C-alpha positions, 0 to 999 in steps of 0.5 A: 586903312583899306578895310574892303581890299585884300592885302597886297604884298610888297615887291620882292627884294630880289627884283632889280631893274639895273640897266633899264630905261623907263618912261613914266607919264604923269610922274609929278604926284600920287602913283606916278611919283611913287612909281618913279621912287620905287623904280629908282629903288630897284636900280632903274638906270634912266628915268624919263618923266613925261609931264604936262607941266615941265616946271613940276617935272624938274622939281620932281626930279630934284625931290627924287634925287635928293631922297635917293641920295639920303636913302641909297648913299652907296648906289649911283642914282639914275639919269633923269630926263624931263619931257613935255607930254600933254595928253589933252593935245594930240600934237603934244603926244606926237611931238613927245613920241618923236622926241623919244624915238630920236633922243632915247635909243632904248626904251625898256618900260613904258608906264601909262599912268597919266589920266584924269579922274572924275571931272565935274562938268563936261570939258572939251580938249583943244582937239574937240573931244571930251577931255576924259575920253581924250586924256584917258583913252585916245591919247594913250592909244595914240602914244602906244601905237607911236612908240610900239615900233621903238619898243619892238626895236629896243627888244631886238637890240637888247634881246630882252622883252620890253614892257608897256603897262597901262593903269586901268580900273576895276570900274571898267567891269561896271561900264554900261557904255556899250548898252547905252549906245544906240544902234550904229552910233559912233562911240566917240561922237556919243561920248563927245555929245554933252547930253550923254556926259555923266560924271559918275560913268565917264571914268569907267567908260574910258577905262573899258575902252582902254582895256578893249584896245590893249587886249585887242592890240596884244591879240593881233600882235601875238596871232600867228601869222600876225594880223594887220592892225587895220583889218583881219588879214594875215600880216606880211611885209607890206602890212603895217608899214604906215605905223612902222611895226615889225613883222618879226618877234611880235611878242618882244613887247609885253602889253598889260593893264593893272588896277592898283585899287582905290588909292588915298590921293586927290585923283578921284575928287579934286574936280568934284564939288565940295559935297561929293569930295566929302563923300569920297574922302570918307570912302578913301578913309575906310577903303583906300590903300596907301600910294606905296601899296598901290605902286607895288601892284604896278611894279609887279606888272612891270617887273614880275609879270611875264608873257602870261600877262600879255593882253591881260588885266591884272587886278592887284597882282592877279590876272582877271578874266575879261568883262563877261559882256565882251564874250556875248555877240553884242560885246564882240561887236562892240569890241570890233567897233572900238578897234575900228573907230580908234584906228580910224581916229588915229589914222586921221590924227597922223595925217592931219597932225605934226607929220603934215605940218612939220614933216622934218620935226626939227626941234629946238633945244628947250628946258624940257629937253635938258637932261639931269645927270646926277654924275655931273650934278647938272641940269 
């Protein structure tokens, strides 16, 4: 019904994504599923479904292809590939990124949809981080940095800009994370500490971190000359080699963030106790958009918004200024701290994860790597 949200317009009929390859994380339900459906309607040629549960991924493929055959009888359906990605496991993120780079020659679009909502009780990932922090922020930041060089190279090969669109939330503007940190406290240690866990605040806090990382990365890549990712020195041929970033054509990849608004799915309440679920269900009845309407804003960020959206937060379909706090001296220090701690954490992951334990990365064929090719009607 969305009484309290402004109307949002559908995707224009002239928008086409023919020949494009898109990766969608969290594609088996809700916004992720309908994002795949609408990408198919726009003629996307190849869809990579990045799923934690491979069996659900294959069922999703079958459902999407079945719907497409009924809806668009005269159009060739896209090729679809299911790949395993568990954002609660850094090794899984690295494994997924390595498979993409070795098996998917061109990636035009990366949509970071997967995440968790409001988790009732503190839970730790196998890597030791609070699960919302790792799933919504740290693993997505790692995935962006792992795949960014591949998207840069894809843009050079196709001579068109590639796109990373990260789902954010307007709740980030209400986060008090920076104000709750004591002086010289580590952000991640603070968030991993059980006594600092708040179910009502944690989602917004992770979305603020995501916005800061996204906007800071975009600024560093777009500066002239480009800045190194680990300090504020100008980039040259010796900088950024560890991550593999190109020192040319740094705006070949557009990175933006979009908030689709409150959406009528179970994302916000499925981990909450019954009494809280009832309150959220009432709010959804009064204020939520449909999933289809929410995806219109995602498609806009992916297929319509251009260089003006680089490093920006799109509220529905419009660029929204950064949270005012980030312009204050304390906010600027917090932004720098987020970047520094994140890069240190990711550096640690890269030196202790798959690349150390399995440097050759020789993967065996598994069901997760099989391609669904509609032309051959096989999996």
